[in-house]
TORMI-638350 format. One record per residue (C-alpha): x, y, z. Coordinates in steps of 0.1 Angstrom, whole numbers, padded with zeros to 4 digits, always signed. Layout:
<pts>
XYZ
...
</pts>
This chain:
<pts>
-0409+2278-0025
-0419+2263+0009
-0416+2287+0038
-0388+2284+0063
-0408+2266+0090
-0418+2239+0066
-0383+2233+0055
-0370+2232+0091
-0396+2206+0099
-0386+2185+0069
-0349+2187+0079
-0358+2176+0115
-0379+2147+0101
-0352+2135+0077
-0325+2138+0104
-0346+2116+0127
-0351+2090+0100
-0314+2090+0093
-0306+2083+0129
-0330+2053+0128
-0317+2038+0096
-0281+2043+0108
-0289+2025+0141
-0306+1996+0122
-0276+1993+0100
-0252+1990+0129
-0275+1964+0146
-0277+1943+0115
-0239+1946+0110
-0234+1932+0145
-0258+1903+0140
-0245+1896+0105
-0210+1888+0118
-0223+1861+0141
-0247+1847+0115
-0220+1847+0088
-0196+1828+0111
-0223+1802+0118
-0231+1795+0082
-0195+1796+0070
-0185+1770+0097
-0215+1748+0088
-0212+1746+0050
-0182+1723+0046
-0198+1697+0069
-0232+1699+0052
-0217+1698+0017
-0194+1668+0025
-0222+1649+0041
-0245+1654+0011
-0217+1645-0013
-0210+1613+0006
-0246+1602+0007
-0252+1610-0030
-0221+1590-0039
-0233+1560-0018
-0269+1563-0031
-0257+1562-0067
-0242+1528-0062
-0275+1514-0048
-0308+1506-0063
-0339+1527-0056
-0353+1500-0032
-0322+1503-0009
-0327+1541-0007
-0362+1535+0007
-0387+1563+0013
-0361+1590+0007
-0354+1583-0029
-0388+1572-0041
-0394+1587-0076
-0431+1592-0082
-0450+1609-0109
-0452+1645-0096
-0488+1656-0091
-0486+1671-0056
-0458+1696-0047
-0449+1711-0013
-0429+1744-0014
-0411+1755+0018
-0408+1793+0014
-0382+1808+0038
-0385+1846+0044
-0380+1868+0075
-0403+1881+0102
-0393+1917+0096
-0391+1940+0066
-0368+1969+0058
-0344+1945+0040
-0347+1956+0004
-0359+1929-0020
-0350+1900+0004
-0386+1888+0010
-0401+1899-0023
-0375+1878-0043
-0386+1846-0025
-0423+1855-0030
-0417+1861-0067
-0397+1828-0071
-0425+1809-0053
-0450+1824-0077
-0428+1816-0107
-0425+1779-0096
-0463+1777-0091
-0472+1793-0124
-0445+1777-0146
-0426+1745-0135
-0456+1732-0115
-0484+1746-0135
-0514+1723-0135
-0502+1705-0104
-0515+1707-0068
-0491+1730-0049
-0492+1737-0012
-0469+1758+0009
-0452+1757+0043
-0439+1792+0052
-0410+1801+0075
-0412+1838+0083
-0441+1862+0088
-0434+1884+0057
-0437+1855+0032
-0467+1840+0050
-0486+1873+0049
-0484+1875+0011
-0483+1838+0000
-0514+1828+0020
-0536+1853+0000
-0532+1834-0032
-0521+1799-0021
-0528+1772+0004
-0505+1774+0033
-0508+1743+0054
-0485+1756+0082
-0463+1785+0091
-0432+1786+0114
-0428+1822+0122
-0412+1815+0156
-0382+1795+0142
-0360+1826+0139
-0367+1837+0175
-0346+1808+0186
-0328+1794+0155
-0312+1760+0165
-0308+1726+0151
-0336+1711+0172
-0362+1734+0158
-0350+1728+0122
-0350+1691+0128
-0387+1691+0139
-0396+1708+0106
-0374+1684+0086
-0390+1654+0102
-0424+1667+0094
-0415+1671+0058
-0400+1636+0056
-0432+1622+0072
-0454+1640+0046
-0433+1627+0018
-0431+1591+0030
-0468+1590+0036
-0473+1599+0000
-0490+1632+0008
-0466+1649-0016
-0445+1637-0045
-0419+1665-0043
-0407+1689-0017
-0388+1721-0026
-0370+1746-0004
-0370+1782-0016
-0347+1806+0002
-0319+1832-0001
-0284+1818+0000
-0259+1840+0017
-0230+1850-0005
-0219+1883+0010
-0234+1913+0027
-0246+1928-0006
-0255+1896-0025
-0281+1869-0019
-0286+1840-0043
-0322+1828-0047
-0323+1790-0044
-0350+1766-0054
-0335+1734-0039
-0351+1699-0041
-0354+1685-0006
-0372+1652-0014
-0369+1629-0031
-0331+1628-0029
-0317+1638-0062
-0291+1612-0075
-0257+1625-0084
-0249+1624-0121
-0229+1593-0131
-0200+1613-0144
-0198+1632-0111
-0199+1600-0092
-0170+1586-0113
-0149+1617-0107
-0156+1616-0069
-0153+1579-0065
-0136+1570-0032
-0128+1535-0019
-0146+1533+0015
-0148+1504+0039
-0183+1502+0053
-0193+1488+0086
-0222+1480+0088
-0235+1478+0052
-0240+1507+0028
-0278+1503+0032
-0278+1506+0069
-0255+1536+0068
-0277+1554+0043
-0309+1547+0062
-0292+1561+0094
-0275+1591+0078
-0301+1603+0054
-0325+1617+0081
-0295+1635+0097
-0285+1649+0063
-0320+1662+0056
-0322+1679+0090
-0288+1694+0083
-0298+1705+0048
-0329+1724+0062
-0309+1739+0091
-0283+1751+0066
-0310+1767+0045
-0324+1785+0075
-0289+1796+0085
-0283+1809+0050
-0315+1828+0050
-0308+1842+0085
-0274+1855+0074
-0287+1868+0041
-0315+1887+0059
-0291+1907+0080
-0268+1913+0051
-0297+1926+0030
-0310+1947+0058
-0276+1962+0065
-0272+1971+0028
-0307+1985+0026
-0302+2006+0057
-0268+2018+0045
-0284+2030+0012
-0313+2046+0031
-0289+2065+0054
-0269+2077+0024
-0301+2089+0007
-0313+2106+0039
-0280+2124+0042
-0282+2136+0006
-0318+2148+0011
-0309+2166+0043
-0281+2184+0026
-0303+2194-0002
-0330+2207+0023
-0303+2227+0042
-0292+2243+0009
-0328+2251+0001
-0334+2265+0036
-0303+2287+0033
-0314+2300-0001
-0349+2308+0012
-0335+2324+0043
-0311+2345+0022
-0340+2356-0001
-0361+2365+0029
-0333+2386+0044
-0328+2403+0010
-0365+2411+0008
-0365+2426+0043
-0335+2448+0035
-0351+2460+0002
-0383+2468+0021
-0363+2488+0047
-0344+2507+0021
-0375+2514+0001
-0393+2527+0032
-0364+2549+0041
-0363+2564+0006
-0400+2570+0007
-0396+2589+0040
-0367+2610+0027
-0388+2618-0004
</pts>
């Protein structure tokens, strides 16, 4: 059994760790509220805009859709992996890294795959085994629509220039504080809506100007919004994952501290008992 000093040092160390994890939990909980409100407010707009454009695109030929709907034989793929700049968030980052690896080794096996990373944690791992053409670690320092739009415009330019045949976003979608859904979402080319879905969502719109002009104007905005939503989802999911991880860490630290205190009390009681026995034994020896 460890001596009393060692156990006291461990209790102090665990208590310090518990204070840190508890503080991180509270910080993440405060940030989560703001991030959750932002993505909750944005989703209806983003989903309705995407639905409208898919509905319109389904009624036009591929030529009208232009560079955004060009279906080419997939030989070069660009994966945008969205992680975080900081750790201590459970499996949040490792899930994206595993999904990116799965796509590379399965769905896009034998194809040329490059990466654009958003977030330091993903970039540090992915670049060791894959070609990362750029990283955007500073996006989460000031997450706004303008920064997301510049990345989206770069992706559109790479696709329209024929540099890549397919672009995929891999990120954590926020569901609640304890749950994140791993998404592998096609960014370009625009995926057409299934004909049966189009029929069920058919709406009689009056267009001014023409459908083609509206689509060419709105698609870039929709793509910027789609990427911004993915970043917002990931940002909220990160804080939810970190809050949950720190909550579990705090609970574990509390349990460990209680066990150490029990061990310390037992050891202290044993030491006191031994001292009493030694005193009694010494007294009996003197009397004898």
